[in-house]
Kinemage of the C-alpha trace (Angstrom):
@kinemage 1
@onewidth
@group {chain A} dominant
@subgroup {mainchain}
@vectorlist {calphas} color= white
{ca met a 1} P -3.299 17.023 -96.748
{ca thr a 2} L -3.731 16.276 -93.014
{ca ala a 3} L -3.810 12.640 -91.974
{ca gln a 4} L -6.981 11.464 -90.291
{ca pro a 5} L -6.509 9.865 -86.875
{ca asn a 6} L -6.780 6.097 -86.614
{ca leu a 7} L -10.172 5.359 -85.186
{ca pro a 8} L -10.266 3.771 -81.755
{ca pro a 9} L -12.621 0.845 -80.993
{ca glu a 10} L -16.238 1.764 -80.237
{ca trp a 11} L -16.562 2.059 -76.440
{ca his a 12} L -19.438 -0.409 -76.181
{ca thr a 13} L -17.285 -3.135 -77.801
{ca leu a 14} L -14.648 -2.961 -75.073
{ca pro a 15} L -14.647 -5.743 -72.410
{ca asp a 16} L -17.107 -5.045 -69.544
{ca ala a 17} L -18.396 -1.781 -71.093
{ca pro a 18} L -21.277 -0.351 -69.083
{ca ala a 19} L -24.810 -0.037 -70.504
{ca ala a 20} L -26.116 3.214 -71.905
{ca gly a 21} L -27.894 5.146 -69.129
{ca thr a 22} L -25.508 3.964 -66.337
{ca val a 23} L -25.180 6.647 -63.714
{ca leu a 24} L -21.575 7.557 -63.112
{ca leu a 25} L -21.588 10.454 -60.633
{ca his a 26} L -22.746 14.033 -60.111
{ca arg a 27} L -21.258 16.709 -62.317
{ca asp a 28} L -19.890 18.568 -59.300
{ca ala a 29} L -17.659 15.564 -58.403
{ca val a 30} L -15.405 16.544 -61.328
{ca leu a 31} L -13.665 19.952 -60.810
{ca asp a 32} L -13.071 22.316 -63.671
{ca gly a 33} L -9.688 21.482 -65.303
{ca gln a 34} L -9.533 18.087 -63.621
{ca val a 35} L -9.046 14.637 -65.087
{ca leu a 36} L -10.835 12.245 -62.755
{ca met a 37} L -10.226 8.469 -62.899
{ca his a 38} L -13.565 6.733 -62.321
{ca ser a 39} L -14.522 3.049 -62.592
{ca val a 40} L -18.035 1.815 -63.360
{ca ala a 41} L -18.875 -1.169 -61.187
{ca ala a 42} L -18.988 -4.524 -62.928
{ca asp a 43} L -22.344 -6.100 -63.781
{ca pro a 44} L -23.104 -8.496 -60.846
{ca ala a 45} L -25.001 -10.717 -63.295
{ca lys a 46} L -21.667 -11.311 -65.062
{ca pro a 47} L -19.336 -13.008 -62.521
{ca gln a 48} L -16.237 -12.614 -64.749
{ca ala a 49} L -16.877 -8.861 -65.376
{ca lys a 50} L -14.405 -6.259 -64.196
{ca pro a 51} L -14.958 -2.581 -63.412
{ca phe a 52} L -14.825 -0.394 -66.525
{ca pro a 53} L -12.098 2.314 -66.155
{ca leu a 54} L -12.951 5.851 -67.378
{ca leu a 55} L -11.285 9.218 -67.489
{ca leu a 56} L -13.588 12.159 -67.019
{ca leu a 57} L -12.343 15.580 -68.095
{ca arg a 58} L -14.092 18.764 -67.199
{ca ser a 59} L -13.871 22.146 -68.954
{ca gly a 60} L -16.403 24.557 -67.588
{ca asp a 61} L -19.766 22.835 -67.646
{ca his a 62} L -18.715 20.293 -70.228
{ca ile a 63} L -17.475 16.816 -69.229
{ca thr a 64} L -15.763 14.496 -71.712
{ca ala a 65} L -15.173 10.786 -71.085
{ca phe a 66} L -12.601 8.401 -72.498
{ca ala a 67} L -11.930 4.821 -71.693
{ca asn a 68} L -8.800 4.770 -69.432
{ca arg a 69} L -6.984 2.735 -72.063
{ca cys a 70} L -3.925 3.980 -73.909
{ca ala a 71} L -4.237 3.893 -77.707
{ca his a 72} L -0.751 2.542 -77.954
{ca phe a 73} L -0.432 -0.278 -75.361
{ca gly a 74} L -4.047 -0.724 -74.270
{ca val a 75} L -3.005 -0.204 -70.621
{ca pro a 76} L -4.485 2.478 -68.319
{ca leu a 77} L -2.968 5.908 -68.747
{ca ala a 78} L -2.465 5.857 -65.010
{ca ala a 79} L -3.120 3.196 -62.375
{ca arg a 80} L -3.931 5.702 -59.593
{ca gln a 81} L -5.382 9.166 -59.495
{ca glu a 82} L -2.212 10.649 -58.034
{ca his a 83} L -0.204 9.306 -60.998
{ca met a 84} L -2.371 11.053 -63.631
{ca ile a 85} L -0.312 13.394 -65.773
{ca phe a 86} L -2.218 16.235 -67.366
{ca glu a 87} L -2.226 19.880 -68.268
{ca pro a 88} L -5.731 21.258 -67.517
{ca his a 89} L -7.894 21.903 -70.604
{ca thr a 90} L -4.935 20.971 -72.909
{ca ser a 91} L -3.585 17.420 -72.660
{ca leu a 92} L -3.197 14.191 -70.744
{ca thr a 93} L -0.218 11.919 -70.829
{ca cys a 94} L 0.196 8.131 -70.523
{ca asn a 95} L 2.477 7.516 -67.632
{ca val a 96} L 3.640 4.242 -69.108
{ca his a 97} L 5.310 5.549 -72.280
{ca tyr a 98} L 4.513 9.314 -72.128
{ca ala a 99} L 2.332 9.592 -75.240
{ca arg a 100} L 0.401 12.888 -75.031
{ca phe a 101} L -3.308 13.082 -75.922
{ca arg a 102} L -5.256 16.230 -76.673
{ca trp a 103} L -7.843 17.104 -74.032
{ca ser a 104} L -10.435 18.175 -76.661
{ca asp a 105} L -10.647 14.946 -78.668
{ca gly a 106} L -8.211 12.345 -77.214
{ca val a 107} L -5.989 12.249 -80.315
{ca cys a 108} L -2.332 11.482 -79.676
{ca asp a 109} L -0.217 14.432 -80.794
{ca arg a 110} L 3.116 13.247 -79.327
{ca gly a 111} L 4.571 9.806 -78.910
{ca asp a 112} L 4.653 6.345 -80.467
{ca cys a 113} L 0.875 6.413 -81.114
{ca glu a 114} L 0.735 9.775 -82.882
{ca gly a 115} L -2.513 10.013 -84.843
{ca asp a 116} L -4.258 7.294 -82.799
{ca ala a 117} L -6.933 8.289 -80.307
{ca leu a 118} L -8.369 7.402 -76.908
{ca thr a 119} L -11.735 5.748 -77.026
{ca pro a 120} L -14.463 8.333 -76.413
{ca val a 121} L -17.452 7.421 -74.267
{ca pro a 122} L -20.641 9.437 -74.786
{ca leu a 123} L -22.086 11.132 -71.771
{ca his a 124} L -25.462 12.719 -70.912
{ca ile a 125} L -25.816 15.169 -68.035
{ca asp a 126} L -29.410 15.454 -66.831
{ca ala a 127} L -31.084 18.558 -65.360
{ca asp a 128} L -30.119 17.447 -61.823
{ca gly a 129} L -26.412 17.191 -62.791
{ca gln a 130} L -26.297 13.392 -62.822
{ca val a 131} L -23.698 12.204 -65.351
{ca arg a 132} L -24.735 9.064 -67.295
{ca ile a 133} L -23.272 6.920 -70.065
{ca gly a 134} L -24.876 8.238 -73.257
{ca pro a 135} L -26.525 6.148 -75.995
{ca gln a 136} L -24.531 3.932 -78.316
{ca pro a 137} L -23.982 5.431 -81.814
């Protein structure tokens, strides 16, 4: 029997989560095989709000998003783009404690958080290529 991964928190319950429909960027800003760190600007109506950090992963025309928040420590997988550790279309690695997460679903397959998962964020790409935060479940 295969163990089920521990479910991450729902993205919209994380501090400073953006609203569904928030425009992130154009699809072409994320290259095929790239992990792009992207932050959603804080809501100006909430003075204490901070930018919401995302990881955008592209495989072909498909873009997947995860909160840039390690399932083990809750810290960003990387603090800067040039520090992002990943194998295109395969995995990304936390550069704090080197847990490895599958590209396809964000589940940790190596490290102290094995079986836990990154928090997925739903996306919608419109006909013009604009990538937006998708609806809440």
